[in-house]
GUDREN-81628 format. One record per atom (N, C-alpha, C): residue in one letter; atom name; z, x, y. Coordinates in steps of 0.2 Angstrom, whole numbers, plus 5000, padded with zeros to 4 digits. Each point is the difference from the previous one (the first is absolute). Layout:
# residues N
<r->A a->CA pz->Z px->X py->Y>;
...
END
This chain:
# residues 107
<r->X a->N pz->4820 px->4763 py->5049>;
<r->X a->CA pz->5004 px->4998 py->4995>;
<r->X a->C pz->4997 px->4995 py->4995>;
<r->X a->N pz->5001 px->5001 py->4994>;
<r->X a->CA pz->4997 px->4995 py->4995>;
<r->X a->C pz->5003 px->4994 py->5000>;
<r->X a->N pz->4997 px->4994 py->4998>;
<r->X a->CA pz->5003 px->4994 py->4999>;
<r->X a->C pz->5004 px->5000 py->4994>;
<r->X a->N pz->5004 px->4995 py->4999>;
<r->X a->CA pz->5004 px->4999 py->4994>;
<r->X a->C pz->4996 px->4999 py->4994>;
<r->X a->N pz->4994 px->4996 py->5001>;
<r->X a->CA pz->4996 px->4998 py->4995>;
<r->X a->C pz->4996 px->5007 py->4997>;
<r->X a->N pz->4998 px->5004 py->5005>;
<r->X a->CA pz->4996 px->5006 py->4998>;
<r->X a->C pz->5005 px->5004 py->4997>;
<r->X a->N pz->5006 px->5001 py->5002>;
<r->X a->CA pz->5005 px->5004 py->4996>;
<r->X a->C pz->5001 px->4998 py->4993>;
<r->X a->N pz->5001 px->4994 py->4999>;
<r->X a->CA pz->5001 px->4996 py->4994>;
<r->X a->C pz->4993 px->5002 py->4995>;
<r->X a->N pz->4995 px->4999 py->5003>;
<r->X a->CA pz->4994 px->5001 py->4996>;
<r->X a->C pz->5000 px->5008 py->4998>;
<r->X a->N pz->5002 px->5004 py->5004>;
<r->X a->CA pz->5001 px->5007 py->4997>;
<r->X a->C pz->5004 px->5001 py->4994>;
<r->X a->N pz->5006 px->4996 py->5000>;
<r->X a->CA pz->5004 px->5000 py->4995>;
<r->X a->C pz->4997 px->4997 py->4994>;
<r->X a->N pz->4997 px->4995 py->5001>;
<r->X a->CA pz->4996 px->4997 py->4994>;
<r->X a->C pz->4994 px->5004 py->4997>;
<r->X a->N pz->4997 px->5004 py->5005>;
<r->X a->CA pz->4995 px->5005 py->4997>;
<r->X a->C pz->5003 px->5005 py->4996>;
<r->X a->N pz->5006 px->5002 py->5002>;
<r->X a->CA pz->5004 px->5005 py->4996>;
<r->X a->C pz->5002 px->4998 py->4993>;
<r->X a->N pz->5002 px->4994 py->5000>;
<r->X a->CA pz->5002 px->4997 py->4993>;
<r->X a->C pz->4994 px->4999 py->4996>;
<r->X a->N pz->4995 px->4998 py->5003>;
<r->X a->CA pz->4994 px->4999 py->4996>;
<r->X a->C pz->4997 px->5006 py->4998>;
<r->X a->N pz->5000 px->5005 py->5004>;
<r->X a->CA pz->4997 px->5007 py->4998>;
<r->X a->C pz->5004 px->5003 py->4994>;
<r->X a->N pz->5007 px->5000 py->5001>;
<r->X a->CA pz->5004 px->5003 py->4995>;
<r->X a->C pz->5000 px->4995 py->4993>;
<r->X a->N pz->4999 px->4994 py->5001>;
<r->X a->CA pz->5000 px->4995 py->4993>;
<r->X a->C pz->4993 px->5002 py->4997>;
<r->X a->N pz->4995 px->5000 py->5004>;
<r->X a->CA pz->4993 px->5002 py->4996>;
<r->X a->C pz->5000 px->5007 py->4997>;
<r->X a->N pz->5004 px->5004 py->5003>;
<r->X a->CA pz->4999 px->5007 py->4997>;
<r->X a->C pz->5005 px->5001 py->4994>;
<r->X a->N pz->5005 px->4996 py->5000>;
<r->X a->CA pz->5006 px->5001 py->4995>;
<r->X a->C pz->5005 px->5005 py->5003>;
<r->X a->N pz->4997 px->5006 py->5000>;
<r->X a->CA pz->5004 px->5006 py->5003>;
<r->X a->C pz->4995 px->5004 py->5004>;
<r->X a->N pz->5002 px->5002 py->5006>;
<r->X a->CA pz->4996 px->5003 py->5005>;
<r->X a->C pz->5004 px->5005 py->5004>;
<r->X a->N pz->4997 px->5005 py->5002>;
<r->X a->CA pz->5003 px->5005 py->5004>;
<r->X a->C pz->5000 px->4998 py->5008>;
<r->X a->N pz->5004 px->5003 py->5004>;
<r->X a->CA pz->5000 px->4999 py->5007>;
<r->X a->C pz->4993 px->5002 py->5003>;
<r->X a->N pz->4998 px->5006 py->4997>;
<r->X a->CA pz->4993 px->5002 py->5002>;
<r->X a->C pz->4995 px->4995 py->4999>;
<r->X a->N pz->5000 px->4997 py->4994>;
<r->X a->CA pz->4995 px->4996 py->4998>;
<r->X a->C pz->5000 px->4993 py->5004>;
<r->X a->N pz->5006 px->4998 py->5001>;
<r->X a->CA pz->5001 px->4994 py->5005>;
<r->X a->C pz->4997 px->5001 py->5007>;
<r->X a->N pz->5001 px->5006 py->5002>;
<r->X a->CA pz->4997 px->5002 py->5007>;
<r->X a->C pz->4993 px->5001 py->5000>;
<r->X a->N pz->4997 px->5002 py->4994>;
<r->X a->CA pz->4993 px->5001 py->4999>;
<r->X a->C pz->4997 px->4993 py->5001>;
<r->X a->N pz->5003 px->4995 py->4996>;
<r->X a->CA pz->4998 px->4993 py->5000>;
<r->X a->C pz->5000 px->4997 py->5007>;
<r->X a->N pz->5006 px->5001 py->5003>;
<r->X a->CA pz->5001 px->4997 py->5007>;
<r->X a->C pz->4994 px->5003 py->5005>;
<r->X a->N pz->4999 px->5006 py->5000>;
<r->X a->CA pz->4995 px->5003 py->5004>;
<r->X a->C pz->4994 px->4998 py->4999>;
<r->X a->N pz->4998 px->4999 py->4994>;
<r->X a->CA pz->4993 px->4997 py->4997>;
<r->X a->C pz->4999 px->4993 py->5002>;
<r->X a->N pz->5005 px->4996 py->5000>;
<r->X a->CA pz->5000 px->4993 py->5001>;
<r->X a->C pz->5000 px->4998 py->5007>;
<r->X a->N pz->5005 px->5004 py->5004>;
<r->X a->CA pz->5001 px->4997 py->5007>;
<r->X a->C pz->4997 px->5005 py->5005>;
<r->X a->N pz->4998 px->5006 py->4998>;
<r->X a->CA pz->4997 px->5006 py->5004>;
<r->X a->C pz->5005 px->5001 py->5006>;
<r->X a->N pz->5006 px->5000 py->4998>;
<r->X a->CA pz->5006 px->5002 py->5004>;
<r->X a->C pz->5003 px->5007 py->4998>;
<r->X a->N pz->5004 px->5003 py->5004>;
<r->X a->CA pz->5004 px->5006 py->4998>;
<r->X a->C pz->5004 px->4998 py->4994>;
<r->X a->N pz->5002 px->5006 py->4996>;
<r->X a->CA pz->5004 px->4999 py->4994>;
<r->X a->C pz->5007 px->4997 py->5002>;
<r->X a->N pz->5003 px->4997 py->4995>;
<r->X a->CA pz->5007 px->4997 py->5002>;
<r->X a->C pz->5004 px->5005 py->4999>;
<r->X a->N pz->5005 px->5001 py->5006>;
<r->X a->CA pz->5005 px->5006 py->4999>;
<r->X a->C pz->5005 px->4998 py->4995>;
<r->X a->N pz->5003 px->5005 py->4997>;
<r->X a->CA pz->5005 px->4999 py->4995>;
<r->X a->C pz->5006 px->4996 py->5002>;
<r->X a->N pz->5002 px->5001 py->5006>;
<r->X a->CA pz->5006 px->4996 py->5002>;
<r->X a->C pz->4997 px->4992 py->5001>;
<r->X a->N pz->4995 px->4999 py->5002>;
<r->X a->CA pz->4997 px->4993 py->5001>;
<r->X a->C pz->5000 px->4997 py->4993>;
<r->X a->N pz->4997 px->5004 py->4995>;
<r->X a->CA pz->5000 px->4997 py->4993>;
<r->X a->C pz->5007 px->4998 py->4998>;
<r->X a->N pz->5004 px->5004 py->5001>;
<r->X a->CA pz->5007 px->4998 py->4998>;
<r->X a->C pz->5003 px->4995 py->5003>;
<r->X a->N pz->4999 px->4999 py->5006>;
<r->X a->CA pz->5002 px->4993 py->5004>;
<r->X a->C pz->4996 px->4994 py->4996>;
<r->X a->N pz->4994 px->5001 py->4999>;
<r->X a->CA pz->4996 px->4994 py->4997>;
<r->X a->C pz->5003 px->4999 py->4993>;
<r->X a->N pz->5002 px->5005 py->4996>;
<r->X a->CA pz->5003 px->4999 py->4994>;
<r->X a->C pz->5007 px->4995 py->5001>;
<r->X a->N pz->5003 px->5002 py->5005>;
<r->X a->CA pz->5007 px->4996 py->5001>;
<r->X a->C pz->4998 px->4993 py->5002>;
<r->X a->N pz->4995 px->4999 py->5004>;
<r->X a->CA pz->4998 px->4994 py->5002>;
<r->X a->C pz->4997 px->4996 py->4995>;
<r->X a->N pz->4996 px->5002 py->4995>;
<r->X a->CA pz->4998 px->4997 py->4995>;
<r->X a->C pz->5005 px->4997 py->4996>;
<r->X a->N pz->5005 px->5004 py->4998>;
<r->X a->CA pz->5006 px->4998 py->4996>;
<r->X a->C pz->5004 px->4994 py->5004>;
<r->X a->N pz->5001 px->5001 py->5006>;
<r->X a->CA pz->5004 px->4995 py->5004>;
<r->X a->C pz->4996 px->4993 py->5001>;
<r->X a->N pz->4993 px->5001 py->5001>;
<r->X a->CA pz->4997 px->4994 py->5001>;
<r->X a->C pz->4997 px->4996 py->4993>;
<r->X a->N pz->4998 px->5004 py->4996>;
<r->X a->CA pz->4997 px->4998 py->4993>;
<r->X a->C pz->5004 px->5000 py->4994>;
<r->X a->N pz->5006 px->5004 py->5001>;
<r->X a->CA pz->5004 px->5001 py->4994>;
<r->X a->C pz->4996 px->5004 py->4995>;
<r->X a->N pz->4996 px->5005 py->5002>;
<r->X a->CA pz->4997 px->5004 py->4995>;
<r->X a->C pz->5002 px->5007 py->5002>;
<r->X a->N pz->5002 px->5004 py->4995>;
<r->X a->CA pz->5002 px->5007 py->5000>;
<r->X a->C pz->4994 px->5005 py->4999>;
<r->X a->N pz->4999 px->5004 py->5005>;
<r->X a->CA pz->4995 px->5005 py->4999>;
<r->X a->C pz->5004 px->5006 py->4998>;
<r->X a->N pz->5000 px->5003 py->4994>;
<r->X a->CA pz->5003 px->5005 py->4998>;
<r->X a->C pz->4996 px->5006 py->4999>;
<r->X a->N pz->5003 px->5006 py->4998>;
<r->X a->CA pz->4996 px->5007 py->5000>;
<r->X a->C pz->5002 px->5003 py->4994>;
<r->X a->N pz->4995 px->5001 py->4995>;
<r->X a->CA pz->5001 px->5004 py->4994>;
<r->X a->C pz->4999 px->5007 py->5002>;
<r->X a->N pz->5005 px->5004 py->5000>;
<r->X a->CA pz->4999 px->5007 py->5003>;
<r->X a->C pz->4997 px->5005 py->4995>;
<r->X a->N pz->5001 px->4999 py->4994>;
<r->X a->CA pz->4997 px->5005 py->4995>;
<r->X a->C pz->4993 px->4999 py->4999>;
<r->X a->N pz->4996 px->5005 py->5000>;
<r->X a->CA pz->4992 px->4999 py->5000>;
<r->X a->C pz->4997 px->4999 py->5006>;
<r->X a->N pz->5003 px->5001 py->5006>;
<r->X a->CA pz->4996 px->5000 py->5006>;
<r->X a->C pz->5002 px->4994 py->5005>;
<r->X a->N pz->5006 px->4997 py->5000>;
<r->X a->CA pz->5002 px->4995 py->5005>;
<r->X a->C pz->4995 px->4994 py->5000>;
<r->X a->N pz->5001 px->4996 py->4995>;
<r->X a->CA pz->4996 px->4994 py->5000>;
<r->X a->C pz->5004 px->4994 py->5002>;
<r->X a->N pz->4997 px->4996 py->5004>;
<r->X a->CA pz->5003 px->4994 py->5002>;
<r->X a->C pz->4998 px->4994 py->4996>;
<r->X a->N pz->5005 px->4995 py->4999>;
<r->X a->CA pz->4998 px->4994 py->4996>;
<r->X a->C pz->5005 px->4995 py->5002>;
<r->X a->N pz->4998 px->4993 py->4998>;
<r->X a->CA pz->5004 px->4995 py->5002>;
<r->X a->C pz->5005 px->4999 py->4994>;
<r->X a->N pz->5006 px->5001 py->5001>;
<r->X a->CA pz->5005 px->5000 py->4995>;
<r->X a->C pz->5000 px->4993 py->4997>;
<r->X a->N pz->5000 px->4995 py->5004>;
<r->X a->CA pz->5001 px->4993 py->4997>;
<r->X a->C pz->4993 px->4996 py->5002>;
<r->X a->N pz->4995 px->5003 py->4997>;
<r->X a->CA pz->4993 px->4996 py->5001>;
<r->X a->C pz->5000 px->4993 py->4998>;
<r->X a->N pz->5004 px->4999 py->4995>;
<r->X a->CA pz->5001 px->4993 py->4997>;
<r->X a->C pz->5002 px->4995 py->5005>;
<r->X a->N pz->5003 px->5002 py->5005>;
<r->X a->CA pz->5002 px->4996 py->5006>;
<r->X a->C pz->4994 px->4996 py->5003>;
<r->X a->N pz->4994 px->5003 py->5000>;
<r->X a->CA pz->4995 px->4998 py->5003>;
<r->X a->C pz->4998 px->4994 py->4997>;
<r->X a->N pz->5000 px->5000 py->4993>;
<r->X a->CA pz->4998 px->4994 py->4996>;
<r->X a->C pz->5005 px->4995 py->5001>;
<r->X a->N pz->5006 px->5001 py->5002>;
<r->X a->CA pz->5006 px->4995 py->5000>;
<r->X a->C pz->5000 px->4998 py->5007>;
<r->X a->N pz->4996 px->5002 py->5005>;
<r->X a->CA pz->5000 px->4998 py->5007>;
<r->X a->C pz->5004 px->5005 py->5004>;
<r->X a->N pz->5000 px->5006 py->4998>;
<r->X a->CA pz->5003 px->5005 py->5004>;
<r->X a->C pz->4998 px->5002 py->5007>;
<r->X a->N pz->4994 px->4997 py->5002>;
<r->X a->CA pz->4997 px->5001 py->5006>;
<r->X a->C pz->5002 px->4994 py->5005>;
<r->X a->N pz->5003 px->4995 py->4997>;
<r->X a->CA pz->5002 px->4995 py->5005>;
<r->X a->C pz->5005 px->5003 py->5006>;
<r->X a->N pz->4999 px->4997 py->5005>;
<r->X a->CA pz->5004 px->5003 py->5005>;
<r->X a->C pz->5007 px->5000 py->5000>;
<r->X a->N pz->5003 px->5005 py->5002>;
<r->X a->CA pz->5008 px->5000 py->5000>;
<r->X a->C pz->5003 px->4998 py->5006>;
<r->X a->N pz->4996 px->5000 py->5005>;
<r->X a->CA pz->5002 px->4997 py->5007>;
<r->X a->C pz->4994 px->4998 py->5004>;
<r->X a->N pz->5001 px->4997 py->5006>;
<r->X a->CA pz->4995 px->4997 py->5003>;
<r->X a->C pz->4994 px->5005 py->5002>;
<r->X a->N pz->5001 px->5006 py->5000>;
<r->X a->CA pz->4995 px->5005 py->5003>;
<r->X a->C pz->4995 px->5003 py->4994>;
<r->X a->N pz->5002 px->4998 py->4993>;
<r->X a->CA pz->4997 px->5003 py->4994>;
<r->X a->C pz->4992 px->4998 py->5000>;
<r->X a->N pz->4999 px->4994 py->5000>;
<r->X a->CA pz->4993 px->4997 py->4999>;
<r->X a->C pz->4999 px->4994 py->5004>;
<r->X a->N pz->4995 px->4998 py->5002>;
<r->X a->CA pz->4999 px->4994 py->5004>;
<r->X a->C pz->5002 px->4994 py->4996>;
<r->X a->N pz->4998 px->4999 py->4994>;
<r->X a->CA pz->5002 px->4995 py->4996>;
<r->X a->C pz->4999 px->5001 py->4992>;
<r->X a->N pz->5002 px->4995 py->4996>;
<r->X a->CA pz->5000 px->5002 py->4993>;
<r->X a->C pz->4992 px->5000 py->4997>;
<r->X a->N pz->4996 px->4997 py->5003>;
<r->X a->CA pz->4993 px->5001 py->4998>;
<r->X a->C pz->4997 px->5007 py->5001>;
<r->X a->N pz->5002 px->5003 py->5005>;
<r->X a->CA pz->4998 px->5007 py->5001>;
<r->X a->C pz->5004 px->5005 py->4994>;
<r->X a->N pz->5005 px->4998 py->4999>;
<r->X a->CA pz->5004 px->5004 py->4995>;
<r->X a->C pz->4997 px->4999 py->4993>;
<r->X a->N pz->4998 px->4994 py->4998>;
<r->X a->CA pz->4996 px->4998 py->4994>;
<r->X a->C pz->4994 px->5004 py->4999>;
<r->X a->N pz->4996 px->5000 py->5006>;
<r->X a->CA pz->4994 px->5003 py->5000>;
<r->X a->C pz->5000 px->5008 py->4999>;
<r->X a->N pz->5005 px->5003 py->5003>;
<r->X a->CA pz->5002 px->5007 py->5000>;
<r->X a->C pz->5002 px->5002 py->4992>;
<r->X a->N pz->5004 px->4996 py->4997>;
<r->X a->CA pz->5002 px->5001 py->4994>;
<r->X a->C pz->4994 px->4999 py->4995>;
<r->X a->N pz->4996 px->4996 py->5001>;
<r->X a->CA pz->4994 px->4999 py->4995>;
<r->X a->C pz->4995 px->5006 py->5001>;
<r->X a->N pz->4999 px->5002 py->5007>;
<r->X a->CA pz->4996 px->5006 py->5001>;
<r->X a->C pz->5002 px->5006 py->4997>;
<r->X a->N pz->5007 px->5001 py->5000>;
<r->X a->CA pz->5003 px->5006 py->4997>;
<r->X a->C pz->4999 px->5000 py->4992>;
<r->X a->N pz->5001 px->4994 py->4997>;
<r->X a->CA pz->5000 px->5000 py->4993>;
<r->X a->C pz->4993 px->5000 py->4998>;
END
């Protein structure tokens, strides 16, 4: 079983990956995942669970533009600039410094 911090790190990786791409397909996300972590691809069901968790924890909405190939994007990416990655509850991130470091890294 994964630790809470490791799970959160996966959510942060997903946000960072989508933000850097602007718009990205699920297949492209999986390609980056496999290349970076040398793990099996993310199952679609897991991806959708991560999307929900990202919205609950970081107040960031991962949306899908269906026309032209199902591209995912952060609908409210401006939230990152306004501190959208701050923890919504005690499990989100260890402290505010970690949040700031993540936001800076993403931008």
